[in-house]
N, C-alpha and C positions, 0 to 999 in steps of 0.2 A: 491938758491931757492929749489933745490931738497931735501936738508937736512931738511929744514923747512917743506916741504910737507910730507916727510917721517915721521918726528916726529908727525905731525898732524894726519896722517893716522894711525900710530901706536897707538896714544892715543885714537882715535875713536874706533879702533878694540879692544883694551884692555878694554875699557869701555863696549863694547858689550859683550865680553867674560865674564867679571866680572858679568854683569847683568844677563847673562844666565847660570851662575854657572860653567863656565870653568875656571880652575885655570892654565891658560897658558899665556905666554907672546908672543905677535905677532912678536916680534923681535927675539925670540929664538925658534920659531916653524916654520917649513919649508913646503912649497908646493913643492913636488918633482914629476916629471913626467918621464915616461919611454917610450921608443920606442923599437921595435924589429929591430935589425940591420940585415945586409945582411947574417950573419951567423946564424940567428934565435935566437939570444940571447937577453935577456932584458938588455937594457942599459939606465941609467938615463941620460936624455937630458936636464933637467931643474931643478934647485934647488935654490929657493930664499925664504927669510923669508916671512911670510904671509903679513907683512906690506909692503914689497917691491913689492910683486906680486899684491897687491891691489892698491898700489900707481901707478903702471904702468897702471892699468885700469882707475884710476882717471885722469891721464895725457892724456890718449887716449879718455877719455869720453865714455868708453865702459862698459857694464855690464860684470862682471866676468862670464865666462862660461867654467870653467875648467871641463874637462871630467873625471868623477870618474872611468872610466874603465882604464885610463892611468895615473891618478894622485892620490896622497894621501898626507895626512898630517903626518909629521914625526918630531921627536925630534932631528934628526940629518940631516945634509945636505948630498946630493949626495948619498942617499941610497934608496932602495925600500925594504929593509929587514923588515919583519913584526915585528921584535923585537923592532924597533924604531918607529913603527906606533903609532900615538896618538889615544888612545882608546876613542871612543865616539864622536869624531869630524870628520865628513866626508866632502868630497869635496863639496857636495851639500849645506851643512851648510856654508862652507866658501864662496860659491857663493852668498848665501842669505845675509850673514853678509857684504860681500864686496859690494853687490848691495846697501845696506843701506848707506855705506860710500860714494860710487859714487853719490848717490842721494843727500847726504848732500852737496856736492859741486855744484850740478846742481841748488840747490835752493839759492845759494849765488848771 
């Protein structure tokens, strides 16, 4: 079941990305978030493909509300290095696109 849902979410996200001019693939682009550990260092604590991150929201029937202060969109997993940040796509847009995907399942 999860694989089928993941493929559906991926297809829906990729369609949104394509229609809005983003040349990215939801399975190869990652939502990474970081926390500050006890030593005061930034540590990546979450790293999933955009499709997986939004699929989790579909399963929970929740609107995506990722915090742009602690999360970002990257071309590589498990990094917060600005070199790998996807230019032009921010977390707020991911939340909006993800909300459209969640809404599509609510109307079924």
